[in-house]
C-alpha positions as CSV (number, residue, x, y, z in Angstrom):
1,M,99.5,112.7,84.1
2,K,98.8,115.9,83.2
3,F,100.4,115.6,80.1
4,V,98.1,118.1,78.1
5,H,98.7,120.8,80.1
6,V,102.2,120.9,80.0
7,L,102.4,120.7,76.5
8,A,99.5,123.5,76.0
9,G,101.5,125.5,78.5
10,C,104.3,125.4,76.3
11,S,102.9,125.7,73.2
12,L,105.5,123.4,71.6
13,L,103.5,120.2,70.8
14,A,100.4,119.2,68.9
15,I,99.4,115.2,69.1
16,A,97.0,115.7,67.1
17,G,88.5,93.7,71.5
18,A,88.1,91.3,70.4
19,A,84.8,90.4,71.7
20,Q,86.0,89.0,75.4
21,A,82.5,87.4,76.0
22,Q,82.2,84.6,78.2
23,T,79.3,82.2,77.8
24,R,77.7,82.9,81.5
25,S,74.1,83.8,82.8
26,A,72.9,86.9,81.7
27,E,74.5,90.0,84.3
28,T,72.3,92.9,85.3
29,Q,72.1,96.5,84.7
30,A,72.8,98.8,87.5
31,G,69.0,99.1,88.3
32,A,68.3,95.2,87.9
33,T,66.4,93.6,90.8
34,S,68.0,91.0,93.1
35,A,66.1,87.9,91.7
36,Q,67.9,89.1,88.4
37,V,71.7,88.8,89.7
38,Q,73.6,86.2,88.8
39,V,77.1,87.8,88.7
40,P,79.8,85.2,90.7
41,G,82.2,88.1,90.9
42,D,85.4,89.6,88.8
43,E,88.3,87.6,90.4
44,L,87.9,83.8,89.3
45,P,86.2,82.5,86.0
46,P,82.8,81.4,86.7
47,E,83.8,77.8,85.0
48,T,80.7,75.7,85.8
49,T,78.1,79.0,85.1
50,A,79.9,79.2,81.7
51,E,79.7,75.6,80.4
52,Q,75.8,75.6,81.0
53,G,75.4,78.6,79.0
54,S,75.3,79.3,75.1
55,V,76.4,82.9,73.7
56,G,72.9,83.3,72.6
57,D,72.4,83.8,76.7
58,I,74.8,86.5,77.1
59,V,72.8,90.1,77.4
60,V,74.1,93.6,76.7
61,T,72.7,97.3,77.4
62,A,73.7,99.1,74.3
63,N,70.8,100.2,73.4
64,R,70.1,101.5,77.1
65,R,67.8,98.4,77.7
66,E,68.7,94.6,78.2
67,E,69.0,92.4,75.0
68,R,70.7,89.6,73.4
69,L,74.2,90.4,72.5
70,Q,73.5,88.2,69.2
71,S,70.0,90.5,68.6
72,V,71.6,93.8,68.6
73,P,72.4,95.6,65.6
74,V,75.1,97.2,67.2
75,T,79.4,96.4,67.2
76,V,79.7,95.4,70.4
77,S,82.8,94.1,72.1
78,L,82.0,92.5,75.4
79,V,84.6,91.7,78.6
80,D,83.5,90.1,81.5
81,G,85.5,90.8,84.8
82,A,87.1,87.1,84.6
83,Q,88.7,88.4,81.6
84,L,90.0,91.4,83.0
85,T,91.4,89.6,86.0
86,R,93.5,86.9,83.5
87,Q,94.9,90.0,81.6
88,N,95.9,92.0,84.0
89,V,93.5,95.0,83.0
90,N,93.5,97.3,85.5
91,A,92.1,100.6,84.4
92,V,89.7,102.1,81.5
93,E,93.3,102.5,79.0
94,D,94.2,99.1,79.6
95,L,90.7,97.6,77.7
96,A,92.8,98.8,74.4
97,R,94.7,94.9,74.9
98,T,91.1,93.4,74.8
99,T,89.4,95.2,72.1
100,P,91.0,95.8,68.7
101,A,89.0,99.2,67.6
102,L,90.0,100.6,71.1
103,N,93.1,102.2,71.5
104,N,95.2,104.7,74.0
105,A,97.5,106.6,71.9
106,G,98.3,109.0,75.2
107,P,100.7,108.6,77.9
108,P,99.8,106.1,80.9
109,G,97.4,107.5,83.3
110,F,95.3,110.2,81.1
111,G,93.2,108.3,79.0
112,A,94.0,109.4,75.1
113,L,90.9,107.1,73.9
114,S,90.1,106.4,70.4
115,I,87.8,104.0,68.9
116,R,88.2,103.1,64.9
117,G,91.1,106.0,65.0
118,I,88.8,108.6,66.0
119,G,89.5,110.3,69.3
120,G,92.9,111.2,71.0
121,L,94.7,114.2,72.9
122,S,93.3,117.6,73.2
123,F,94.6,121.0,74.7
124,S,91.2,122.3,75.3
125,R,89.6,121.9,78.9
126,S,86.2,122.7,77.3
127,S,86.2,120.0,74.9
128,E,86.1,116.2,75.9
129,G,87.1,112.9,74.2
130,S,85.4,111.6,71.2
131,V,84.9,108.1,73.5
132,G,82.0,108.3,76.6
133,V,82.4,106.1,79.2
134,V,79.7,105.3,81.0
135,V,79.7,104.0,84.6
136,D,76.2,102.0,86.1
137,G,74.6,104.1,84.0
138,V,75.9,107.6,84.5
139,S,78.0,109.5,82.0
140,L,81.3,110.4,83.2
141,A,82.6,113.6,81.4
142,N,85.9,114.7,81.5
143,T,87.3,111.3,81.1
144,S,90.3,112.1,80.1
145,T,91.8,113.8,83.4
146,N,91.1,110.7,85.7
147,P,90.4,107.4,83.6
148,P,88.1,104.9,86.2
149,L,89.8,101.8,87.5
150,L,88.6,98.4,86.9
151,F,87.4,96.4,90.0
152,D,84.5,94.0,90.8
153,V,83.1,94.8,87.5
154,A,80.5,92.6,86.1
155,R,81.3,93.6,82.3
156,V,82.5,96.2,80.1
157,E,80.5,96.9,76.8
158,V,82.9,98.8,74.1
159,L,80.3,99.9,71.3
160,E,82.2,101.2,68.4
161,G,81.0,104.1,66.2
162,P,78.6,107.0,67.2
163,Q,76.2,106.2,69.8
164,G,75.4,109.8,70.4
165,T,71.4,109.3,70.2
166,L,71.3,107.1,73.5
167,F,74.3,108.3,75.3
168,G,74.8,111.8,74.6
169,R,77.7,114.7,73.7
170,N,80.6,113.0,74.0
171,S,80.0,109.5,72.0
172,S,81.1,110.6,68.8
173,A,83.6,107.8,68.0
174,G,82.1,105.3,70.6
175,V,81.1,104.4,74.1
176,I,82.6,102.3,76.8
177,N,80.1,101.3,78.8
178,I,80.7,99.9,82.4
179,V,78.4,97.4,84.8
180,T,79.6,96.6,88.0
181,N,78.5,94.1,90.6
182,A,75.3,94.9,92.0
183,P,74.6,93.9,96.0
184,D,72.8,90.2,96.3
185,P,70.3,90.3,99.5
186,S,70.2,86.3,98.8
187,R,74.0,85.6,100.4
188,V,77.0,86.7,102.4
189,E,80.2,87.0,100.3
190,V,83.4,87.8,100.2
191,I,85.9,87.8,97.1
192,A,89.7,88.6,97.5
193,H,92.5,88.6,94.7
194,A,96.1,89.8,94.9
195,D,99.0,90.4,92.4
196,I,102.4,90.7,93.1
197,G,104.7,90.9,90.4
198,T,108.3,92.1,89.4
199,R,109.1,95.8,88.8
200,N,107.1,96.3,92.0
201,N,103.7,95.4,90.7
202,Y,100.9,95.0,93.2
203,I,97.7,94.5,92.7
204,A,94.7,94.0,95.4
205,R,91.1,93.8,95.5
206,G,88.5,93.1,97.8
207,A,84.2,92.8,98.0
208,V,82.4,92.2,100.7
209,N,78.4,91.5,99.8
210,L,76.3,91.9,103.1
211,P,71.9,91.1,102.7
212,I,70.6,93.9,105.2
213,A,67.0,92.5,104.8
214,S,65.3,90.2,102.2
215,N,65.2,93.2,99.9
216,A,68.2,94.9,100.7
217,A,72.0,94.7,100.3
218,L,75.2,96.6,100.8
219,R,78.0,95.6,98.6
220,V,81.8,97.3,99.3
221,T,84.6,97.1,97.1
222,G,87.8,98.2,97.1
223,S,91.4,98.2,95.0
224,Y,94.6,99.1,95.6
225,S,97.2,99.1,92.7
226,Q,100.8,100.2,91.5
227,D,101.6,99.9,88.3
228,P,105.2,98.4,87.1
229,Q,107.7,100.9,87.6
230,V,109.0,102.6,84.5
231,Q,110.9,105.6,83.2
232,R,113.9,106.2,85.9
233,N,115.2,109.6,86.6
234,L,118.8,108.7,87.2
235,F,119.1,112.0,89.1
236,D,117.9,110.5,92.2
237,G,117.2,107.1,91.1
238,T,113.8,107.1,91.2
239,Y,111.3,105.3,88.8
240,G,108.0,106.5,88.0
241,R,105.5,104.7,89.8
242,R,101.3,104.9,89.7
243,E,99.5,104.3,92.6
244,A,95.6,104.1,93.0
245,K,93.3,103.3,95.9
246,A,90.0,103.1,95.2
247,G,86.5,102.4,96.8
248,R,82.7,101.9,96.1
249,A,79.6,101.3,98.0
250,R,76.5,99.9,96.5
251,F,73.3,99.9,98.3
252,L,70.5,97.6,96.6
253,W,67.1,97.9,98.1
254,E,63.5,97.0,97.0
255,P,60.6,98.8,99.1
256,T,58.1,96.9,96.8
257,S,57.7,94.6,93.8
258,S,57.6,97.3,91.4
259,I,60.1,99.7,92.8
260,T,64.2,99.2,93.1
261,V,66.6,101.6,94.5
262,N,70.3,101.6,93.6
263,L,72.4,104.1,95.3
264,A,76.1,104.2,95.0
265,A,79.6,106.2,96.6
266,D,82.7,106.0,94.9
267,Y,86.3,107.5,95.9
268,T,89.8,107.0,94.0
269,D,92.7,108.7,94.8
270,S,95.9,108.1,92.2
271,D,99.7,109.3,92.6
272,V,102.5,109.5,90.5
273,N,105.9,109.7,92.6
274,G,109.1,109.7,91.1
275,G,110.9,108.8,87.6
276,T,110.8,111.4,84.9
277,P,107.7,112.5,82.8
278,W,109.1,111.3,79.3
279,A,112.2,109.9,78.0
280,V,114.3,111.4,75.1
281,Y,114.9,108.9,72.5
282,S,116.4,111.3,69.6
283,S,118.5,114.4,69.7
284,S,121.2,116.3,68.1
285,P,124.6,114.8,69.1
286,T,126.3,118.3,69.5
287,S,123.3,120.2,71.4
288,L,123.5,121.1,74.8
289,L,120.6,119.2,76.0
290,T,122.3,115.9,74.6
291,A,125.3,116.9,76.8
292,R,123.3,117.4,80.0
293,L,121.8,114.2,79.2
294,N,124.9,112.6,78.7
295,A,126.5,114.1,81.8
296,C,124.0,112.5,83.9
297,G,124.1,108.7,82.4
298,V,121.0,109.0,80.1
299,Q,121.9,106.9,76.7
300,V,119.6,108.4,74.1
301,G,118.2,106.1,71.9
302,P,115.3,104.0,70.5
303,K,114.7,101.9,73.8
304,N,115.5,104.4,75.9
305,Q,113.4,104.8,79.3
306,E,115.7,107.0,81.5
307,G,115.9,110.8,82.1
308,C,117.5,113.1,84.7
309,V,115.2,115.9,85.8
310,N,115.4,117.8,89.2
311,P,112.9,117.4,91.1
312,S,110.9,114.2,89.7
313,N,107.4,113.8,88.7
314,L,105.0,114.9,91.5
315,T,101.4,114.4,90.7
316,S,98.1,113.6,92.6
317,A,94.6,113.3,91.7
318,T,91.3,112.5,93.6
319,S,87.9,112.1,92.3
320,Y,84.7,110.7,94.0
321,G,81.2,110.7,93.1
322,F,77.6,109.7,94.3
323,S,74.6,108.1,92.0
324,G,71.1,107.2,92.9
325,Q,69.2,105.2,90.5
326,V,65.5,103.9,91.3
327,D,63.3,101.8,88.6
328,V,59.9,101.8,88.8
329,D,57.8,99.2,86.7
330,L,54.9,100.7,85.4
331,G,52.8,97.1,84.6
332,G,55.1,97.3,81.4
333,P,57.3,100.1,80.7
334,T,59.8,100.4,83.5
335,L,60.4,104.5,84.6
336,T,64.1,105.1,85.3
337,S,65.8,108.1,87.1
338,I,69.5,108.5,87.6
339,T,70.9,111.9,89.5
340,A,74.3,111.8,89.7
341,L,77.0,114.2,90.9
342,R,81.0,114.1,90.5
343,R,84.0,115.9,91.3
344,S,88.1,115.3,90.8
345,R,91.1,117.3,91.6
346,T,94.3,117.2,90.2
347,N,97.7,118.5,91.2
348,N,100.7,118.3,89.1
349,N,104.4,119.3,89.4
350,Q,106.8,118.4,86.5
351,D,110.2,119.3,85.2
352,V,109.5,120.3,81.9
353,D,112.9,120.8,80.3
354,S,114.0,116.8,80.5
355,T,117.5,118.0,82.2
356,T,118.7,119.1,85.8
357,A,118.9,122.9,84.3
358,N,116.5,125.3,85.6
359,R,115.3,125.9,82.3
360,L,111.5,125.3,82.7
361,F,109.1,124.1,85.8
362,Q,105.2,123.8,85.5
363,R,102.3,123.3,88.0
364,T,98.7,122.7,87.1
365,N,95.5,122.4,89.2
366,D,92.5,121.2,88.2
367,R,88.7,121.3,90.0
368,I,85.7,120.2,88.1
369,S,82.2,119.3,89.2
370,N,79.8,117.7,87.6
371,F,75.8,117.0,88.0
372,S,73.5,115.2,85.8
373,Q,70.0,113.9,85.9
374,E,68.8,111.7,83.4
375,L,64.9,110.1,83.3
376,R,64.4,107.4,81.2
377,I,61.2,105.2,79.8
378,S,61.9,101.4,78.4
379,S,59.3,99.0,77.1
380,P,59.5,95.2,77.9
381,S,61.4,93.4,75.3
382,T,58.4,92.0,73.8
383,G,55.6,93.4,71.6
384,T,55.5,95.1,67.5
385,V,57.5,98.1,68.9
386,Q,60.2,98.1,71.6
387,Y,61.5,101.7,72.5
388,V,63.6,103.6,75.2
389,G,63.3,107.4,75.3
390,G,63.8,109.9,78.1
391,L,65.3,113.4,79.0
392,F,69.1,114.4,80.1
393,Y,70.6,117.6,81.7
394,F,74.3,118.1,82.2
395,K,76.5,121.0,84.3
396,S,79.8,121.4,84.8
397,N,82.3,123.7,86.2
398,L,85.9,123.4,85.7
399,N,88.7,126.0,87.2
400,N,92.6,125.6,86.2
401,V,95.6,127.2,87.2
402,I,98.8,126.6,85.3
403,T,102.3,127.9,86.9
404,Q,105.5,128.0,85.0
405,S,108.7,129.1,85.9
406,G,112.6,128.8,85.0
407,Q,115.6,130.4,83.1
408,I,114.1,129.6,79.9
409,L,116.3,132.0,78.0
410,A,119.7,131.1,79.8
411,D,121.1,129.0,77.0
412,L,120.3,131.3,73.9
413,P,123.9,132.3,72.6
414,L,122.9,136.0,73.0
415,I,122.5,135.8,76.8
416,R,125.2,133.0,77.7
417,A,127.4,135.6,76.1
418,C,126.2,138.8,77.7
419,P,129.1,141.0,79.2
420,L,128.9,143.0,82.2
421,P,126.8,144.5,83.8
422,A,124.3,143.0,81.6
423,A,125.9,139.6,83.2
424,A,123.7,139.3,85.9
425,L,120.4,139.1,83.5
426,C,121.9,135.9,82.1
427,G,120.0,133.7,84.5
428,L,117.0,135.9,85.1
429,T,114.0,133.7,85.8
430,L,111.1,134.2,83.8
431,G,107.8,132.9,84.8
432,Q,103.4,133.5,84.8
433,S,100.5,132.3,86.0
434,R,97.6,131.8,84.3
435,P,93.9,131.0,85.7
436,S,91.1,130.1,83.6
437,A,87.4,128.9,84.0
438,T,84.7,127.1,81.9
439,S,81.3,125.7,82.2
440,T,79.4,123.6,80.2
441,E,75.8,123.3,79.8
442,S,73.6,120.4,77.9
443,Y,70.4,119.0,77.8
444,A,68.6,116.8,75.2
445,A,65.4,115.0,74.4
446,F,66.0,111.3,73.1
447,G,64.5,108.0,72.3
448,Q,65.0,105.0,69.7
449,A,62.7,102.4,69.0
450,T,63.1,98.7,67.4
451,I,59.8,97.9,65.3
452,N,59.1,94.3,64.4
453,V,57.4,93.7,61.4
454,D,57.4,90.3,61.4
455,D,58.9,88.0,63.2
456,R,62.3,88.2,61.4
457,L,62.4,91.8,59.8
458,R,63.0,94.7,62.3
459,F,63.5,98.4,61.8
460,I,65.9,100.8,64.1
461,L,64.6,104.4,64.2
462,G,66.3,107.3,66.8
463,G,66.8,110.5,67.6
464,R,68.4,113.1,69.9
465,L,67.6,116.6,69.9
466,G,70.1,118.5,72.3
467,R,71.5,121.9,73.2
468,E,75.0,122.8,74.1
469,D,76.2,125.8,75.8
470,V,80.0,126.2,76.6
471,R,81.3,129.1,78.4
472,S,85.2,130.2,79.3
473,S,86.8,132.7,80.5
474,S,90.7,134.0,81.8
475,P,91.7,137.3,83.1
476,G,95.3,136.4,81.1
477,S,98.4,135.6,83.1
478,T,100.3,137.8,85.6
479,T,103.9,137.3,86.3
480,V,104.6,135.0,89.4
481,P,106.9,136.5,92.6
482,G,110.4,136.1,92.4
483,A,110.3,136.3,88.2
484,L,111.7,139.2,86.2
485,A,108.3,139.0,83.6
486,A,106.1,136.4,81.8
487,F,107.7,134.6,79.0
488,T,104.4,134.2,77.1
489,P,102.2,137.1,78.4
490,S,98.8,135.9,77.3
491,T,95.6,138.1,76.8
492,A,92.1,137.9,78.6
493,I,89.6,135.8,76.8
494,S,86.1,135.3,77.1
495,A,84.3,133.1,75.0
496,R,81.0,131.1,74.7
497,A,80.1,128.3,72.1
498,A,76.7,127.2,71.9
499,D,74.4,124.9,69.7
500,T,71.5,123.1,68.6
501,Y,71.7,120.0,67.6
502,F,70.0,116.7,65.8
503,S,71.3,113.8,65.6
504,Y,70.1,110.4,64.4
505,R,70.0,106.5,64.3
506,V,68.1,104.7,61.0
507,G,68.7,100.8,60.2
508,A,67.2,98.0,59.7
509,Q,67.7,93.9,60.9
510,Y,66.8,90.8,59.6
511,D,67.0,87.3,60.9
512,V,68.3,85.0,58.0
513,T,68.2,82.2,60.2
514,S,67.5,81.7,64.1
515,D,71.5,82.1,64.4
516,I,72.3,84.8,62.2
517,M,71.1,88.1,62.3
518,A,72.3,90.8,59.6
519,F,71.9,94.6,60.1
520,A,72.5,98.0,58.3
521,T,72.8,101.6,60.1
522,Y,73.3,105.0,59.4
523,T,74.2,107.1,61.9
524,R,74.6,110.7,62.6
525,G,76.4,111.8,65.3
526,Y,77.7,114.4,67.6
527,K,80.2,116.1,69.4
528,G,79.5,119.4,70.9
529,P,81.5,122.8,70.9
530,A,84.2,123.9,72.2
531,T,86.4,126.9,73.1
532,N,90.4,127.7,72.3
533,D,90.6,128.4,76.4
534,T,94.5,127.9,75.9
535,A,94.7,130.9,73.6
536,T,97.7,132.8,74.5
537,S,97.1,135.4,71.6
538,A,94.6,137.5,70.4
539,A,94.9,136.3,67.0
540,T,93.5,132.8,68.0
541,P,90.2,132.0,66.9
542,L,88.2,131.3,70.3
543,L,85.1,129.0,69.1
544,V,85.6,125.6,67.7
545,K,82.8,124.4,65.3
546,P,80.8,121.1,66.7
547,E,82.3,117.6,65.2
548,I,79.6,115.9,63.2
549,P,80.3,112.0,62.3
550,K,78.5,110.1,59.8
551,S,78.7,106.4,60.0
552,G,77.2,103.5,57.9
553,E,77.7,99.7,59.1
554,I,76.7,96.5,57.3
555,G,77.1,93.8,59.5
556,F,76.2,90.0,60.7
557,K,76.0,88.1,64.0
558,A,76.5,84.3,63.9
559,T,75.6,82.1,66.0
560,L,77.8,78.7,65.3
561,P,76.1,75.1,65.8
562,G,75.2,74.7,69.8
563,G,75.5,77.9,70.5
564,R,78.6,77.2,71.8
565,A,80.7,79.9,69.9
566,A,80.1,83.0,67.6
567,I,81.3,84.9,64.8
568,N,80.4,88.9,64.2
569,A,81.3,90.9,61.8
570,T,81.0,94.5,60.4
571,A,81.9,96.6,57.5
572,F,82.0,100.5,58.4
573,Y,82.5,104.1,57.1
574,T,82.6,107.3,58.9
575,K,83.3,110.7,57.7
576,V,83.8,113.2,60.1
577,D,83.0,117.1,59.3
578,N,84.7,119.3,61.3
579,F,87.0,116.9,63.7
580,Q,88.3,118.3,66.4
581,A,91.8,118.4,66.8
582,Q,95.3,120.4,67.3
583,F,97.0,122.1,64.3
584,F,99.0,124.7,63.2
585,D,98.1,127.9,62.7
586,A,100.7,129.5,60.1
587,S,98.7,133.1,60.0
588,I,99.6,133.2,63.9
589,P,102.0,131.4,64.0
590,A,100.9,128.9,67.1
591,F,99.5,125.5,68.0
592,V,95.8,126.5,68.1
593,F,92.7,124.0,68.8
594,G,90.1,123.8,66.4
595,N,88.6,122.1,63.1
596,A,90.3,119.7,60.8
597,P,87.5,120.1,57.4
598,E,87.2,116.5,57.6
599,L,88.8,113.0,58.0
600,T,87.3,109.2,57.0
601,S,87.5,106.0,58.9
602,K,86.6,102.7,56.9
603,G,87.1,99.2,57.9
604,V,86.5,96.0,58.6
605,S,86.1,94.4,62.1
606,A,85.5,90.8,62.9
607,Q,85.1,88.8,66.4
608,L,85.1,85.0,67.2
609,F,84.8,84.3,70.7
610,G,83.0,81.3,72.9
611,R,83.7,77.7,74.0
612,P,84.1,75.3,71.2
613,A,85.1,72.4,73.4
614,K,84.8,71.7,77.0
615,G,87.1,73.6,78.9
616,L,88.3,75.6,76.4
617,T,87.4,79.2,76.2
618,T,88.6,81.2,72.6
619,N,88.7,84.9,71.8
620,L,89.8,86.3,68.6
621,G,89.3,90.0,67.3
622,V,90.4,91.5,64.4
623,T,90.2,94.9,62.8
624,Y,91.1,96.3,59.7
625,L,91.3,100.2,59.5
626,D,92.0,102.8,56.8
627,A,91.2,106.1,58.6
628,K,93.1,109.4,57.0
629,Y,92.6,112.9,57.0
630,G,90.9,114.8,54.6
631,E,91.7,117.9,52.4
632,G,92.3,121.4,54.0
633,Y,94.1,120.6,57.2
634,S,97.5,121.4,57.6
635,I,100.0,121.3,60.6
636,A,103.6,121.8,61.3
637,N,105.9,118.8,60.5
638,F,108.7,117.6,62.7
639,R,111.0,120.2,61.2
640,N,108.1,122.8,61.6
641,A,107.7,123.2,58.2
642,V,103.8,123.7,57.4
643,A,102.8,120.7,55.6
644,S,99.3,119.2,54.3
645,A,98.0,116.2,56.2
646,E,95.7,115.2,53.2
647,G,95.6,111.2,52.9
648,K,98.2,110.9,55.8
649,Q,96.9,108.0,58.7
650,L,95.4,109.6,61.7
651,V,97.5,109.9,64.5
652,G,97.3,107.0,67.0
653,S,95.9,105.1,64.7
654,S,97.0,101.2,63.1
655,K,95.8,99.4,60.1
656,W,95.6,96.2,61.6
657,S,94.9,95.4,65.0
658,V,94.5,92.0,66.6
659,T,93.6,90.9,70.1
660,A,93.8,87.3,71.2
661,S,93.0,85.3,74.3
662,G,92.2,81.7,75.3
663,E,92.2,79.3,78.0
664,Y,92.0,75.7,78.6
665,S,90.9,74.0,81.9
666,T,90.7,70.3,82.7
667,A,89.9,68.5,85.8
668,V,93.2,67.4,87.9
669,S,91.2,65.8,90.6
670,G,87.8,65.5,92.2
671,S,88.5,68.8,93.8
672,L,91.0,70.3,91.7
673,N,91.4,72.0,88.3
674,A,94.1,73.4,86.3
675,F,94.5,76.2,83.6
676,V,96.7,77.7,80.9
677,Q,95.6,80.9,79.4
678,A,97.1,83.0,76.7
679,D,97.0,86.4,75.1
680,M,98.1,88.7,72.2
681,V,97.7,92.1,71.5
682,Y,99.5,93.1,67.9
683,R,99.2,96.7,66.2
684,S,101.0,97.8,63.3
685,K,102.6,101.0,62.4
686,Q,101.7,104.1,64.2
687,F,102.4,107.5,63.6
688,F,102.1,110.3,66.0
689,N,102.4,113.3,63.7
690,A,99.4,114.2,61.2
691,T,102.3,114.3,58.8
692,N,103.3,110.7,59.3
693,D,107.0,111.6,59.3
694,A,109.4,108.7,60.1
695,I,110.9,110.1,63.5
696,L,107.7,109.8,64.8
697,A,106.6,106.6,64.4
698,V,106.6,103.4,66.3
699,D,106.9,100.3,64.6
700,G,104.2,97.1,64.5
701,A,104.5,94.9,67.4
702,A,102.9,92.0,68.9
703,I,102.7,91.7,72.7
704,F,102.2,88.2,74.4
705,G,101.1,87.1,78.0
706,G,99.6,84.4,79.8
707,R,98.6,82.6,83.4
708,L,99.4,79.1,84.4
709,G,97.5,77.8,87.4
710,V,94.9,75.7,89.4
711,R,91.9,76.5,91.0
712,T,89.2,74.2,93.4
713,A,86.5,72.9,91.5
714,D,84.0,74.9,93.9
715,Q,85.9,78.3,92.8
716,Q,86.7,78.7,96.0
717,F,90.8,79.2,96.0
718,G,93.1,79.5,92.9
719,V,96.5,80.4,92.0
720,S,98.5,81.2,89.7
721,V,101.4,82.4,87.8
722,F,101.3,85.1,85.3
723,T,103.4,87.1,82.5
724,R,103.1,90.0,80.9
725,N,104.9,91.0,77.6
726,L,106.6,87.6,78.1
727,F,108.9,88.3,75.2
728,N,110.0,92.0,76.6
729,T,109.1,93.6,73.4
730,F,109.6,97.5,74.1
731,R,106.8,99.6,72.3
732,P,106.5,103.0,73.2
733,S,103.0,104.4,73.6
734,T,103.5,108.0,72.6
735,R,106.3,109.8,70.4
736,F,106.4,113.9,70.5
737,A,108.8,116.6,70.1
738,T,110.7,117.2,73.1
739,P,109.5,120.3,74.7
740,I,111.8,123.0,75.4
741,A,114.7,121.1,73.6
742,A,114.6,124.4,71.0
743,Q,115.6,126.5,74.3
744,Q,118.4,124.0,75.0
745,L,120.1,124.4,71.3
746,D,118.5,121.5,70.0
747,P,115.3,122.1,67.8
748,L,115.4,118.4,66.4
749,S,114.7,116.2,69.7
750,F,112.0,113.8,70.6
751,S,110.6,111.9,73.1
752,Q,108.6,109.0,74.2
753,F,106.5,107.8,76.7
754,A,106.7,104.3,78.2
755,G,103.5,102.2,79.5
756,P,103.3,99.6,82.3
757,E,104.0,96.6,79.6
758,S,107.1,98.0,78.0
759,R,108.7,95.3,79.7
760,R,108.4,91.9,81.2
761,V,106.4,91.2,84.4
762,I,106.4,88.2,86.0
763,G,104.1,87.4,89.0
764,L,102.2,85.4,91.6
765,S,98.2,86.0,91.7
766,L,96.1,84.5,94.7
767,D,92.5,84.3,94.4
768,A,89.9,83.5,97.6
769,R,85.8,83.5,97.7
770,F,83.7,82.7,100.8
C-alpha cells in the first residue's frame, strides 16, 4: 500500500524480540560451503538437533563473518525458521511480534520499521528507512516499498543500534539480517507447509533441494500467502485482502575446495484488491463527512474497521532481483564478492476521500532499479587479530508519477451555494499529474577488527569512510485531461545533496568467566542526506541533512549452567542529531520533510532463551524504552496549531515491549510427538503524532497466540491447530488525521489502519518432508 504517496500528495498529514534463538546446530551464511550446511528447513522444528546442542553453538553473522552469538558484542535477537512458522510470521514487518525492540508503526504492507523507537515513515523518496534489511548478504534499499516475504529461511538476525560501520548507509537504527537456506549437494529434499485459517487466511510454502553433482546443488522455493481480510468496504461488500506470490532459486557450486559460488534469483508479486484504504474512527457528528459515512452504514467509533469508498483499493507491487556471490579461500582469509541487481514497480489506485463522493482519487506509479557491488575480505575466527574489511558501491534510480483528480472544492459553502450561471462550476473537477526522478549513488570503504589482548580481553575498532550523492528533479505539475485546473500546482525542482562521512565503532569485551561475557561499545552511525522531492512550493527547503546517531551500550551475555539457556541484557543511550522526519513549517506553511534537531533513545533490553528442560523451549524478550524528541522541533497538533514536541514520546514507540514464546513437546508413542506452543506480544501506549495528542494514541494491549499439534518422531509429517489474537483484542497499527476531511466540512476527523492480527484467526497447519 503506497500510503506515503497518498499523504504526501494531499499534504494533509505528517506521521512523523525476544531473542527467538533455538539451540540448534550452526547454520551457514549465504556463502557457506556444502559441508557446513546443517539446516533442516524452516517448516518443522528441529527437535532432535536442538536437543543435542546448546546456546553456545548458535552462530550469527552480525559482524559480516561467522561468530558465536554469545561472543558477539552486539545486541542480537535471533529468530530461526521454525520460530517463524510457529508464530505465523510471513513478512519482515511481522518480525515485530518476535523482537521487542523492533516495531512496525505503519500501515500493513508498507514496512515502516523502527528499532528502539528510531525510524518510521518518510514523504521523501530519496530518503530510506533507518532500519536496513539485508538478504543473503545483499543490502536492500527502498525497503519501505516492498518489504520481503519470509519463506525457506534459516534464520533472521535483528541487530539493535547503529550498524553503519559494516552494513552501510541505511542502518542508523539497526539491521534485519535474513539468511535463507542454502542448497545441499548431499541429499534430495522436498518440504511443504500449508496454513488454512478463518477470515480467508491461506499460506502455502514449498522447497525442493536437488543435488546436481557432488559439488553442486539447486534449491527452488515458492510461497503463496493471503493475509486475513480486514477493513471492509460497505459500498461493494469487499474486504481488503493482501495476496502475495513469491519464488526463489539458489544454485551452489564448489568448483574447487577453495572456491564457492552462490547464484540466486527471486521474484515477488503482491496485490491488494478490495476493501477501504483506512477506517474513520472519529469524526464530527454534524459534518458532511459523517453524514456520508452513516448513510452507507459505517458506524464511526474506536473499533471501526469499515469504510465506504468508490472504487475499492487496487494495488499491485512486483519486485525481483539477481545476485552472485563468490567466496575464495586464500589460505586463511576469505575473499568475498557480492554483485546484485534489484528492480521493482508499484501501481496504486486509491479513493482518498473516505466516501463515495468524487472528491479525490489518486494513482501512483513507481519504478525502482538498484545495483550494488561489495568486495570483502575476512579473517579466520582464530588469531590475535580477527578482521573484516571491504569496498561497497550502490546505485539507485527511482521514477515516480502521482496523478490526482476530483471535485475537491465541491463541498465548500461558497461553491455549494453558487448561483446560476456560475452553477456549472459547482461540480468542477480539478486534477494534476506530477512526475519526479531520484538517483542515489553511494560508495564506501569499511573495516572492523577484534584485537585479542589475552584469553579474556578483546578490543573492537572499526570505521567506514563513504560518499553519498542524491539528486532529485521534477518538472512540476500539469493539469490532467478533463480537469479545469490543478488544485495544488507545484513548481519545478532540481536538488542535489552530497556528503562525505566517517562512521566508526570502538569498544571492549571481557570474559568474566567461560560462560559470562561483558561488553561496552560506542558507535557513531550515519544515514545519508536526502532531498525534499515532494516539495510543492519554492519556499520549501530542498535539502535534508544527514542523520547522525551516536550510541553507547553496556551489556553482558551469560550462558546458564549446562548450556541449555542464556540470558543477555543491554543498557543503551542513543542521541540522534538531525533526525530525518516530517514536520510542519509555519513559515510556509506546509508539511515538509526535514530535520528534527535532536532526539534521544535510552533504555534497557533483556532476552532469556533456551531449553531449560527436555522438550521445553522458552523465549522471553523485554525492552524498556525512553525515547523523546529534543528541543527545536515543532509540528502541527491535531487542531493544526503549531506546538513544540520537546520532551514528547517518539511517534510509534512504546515505553514497554514484551515478546514471549514457549513450546513443550513430548512423546506420545514411539513414532509420534505431541506439542503445545503459546506466544504473547505486549506493547504499551503509542502516540502517532509528535505532540502526543490523546486522540491519536493507541492504548497498550497484549496479543496472544498458540498452537497445538502432533508430529512424527522423524519430523516427516506434522499437523496442528493454531490461533492468532486468541482473545480477539482490537489494536490498530496506526492512527492519523483523515485526508480530505476538512474539504468535507470536518476538520477534526481521524482514521486508523487495522493489521492482519486485529481480529482472531483460527486455522489448521499441515507439514510434510520427504
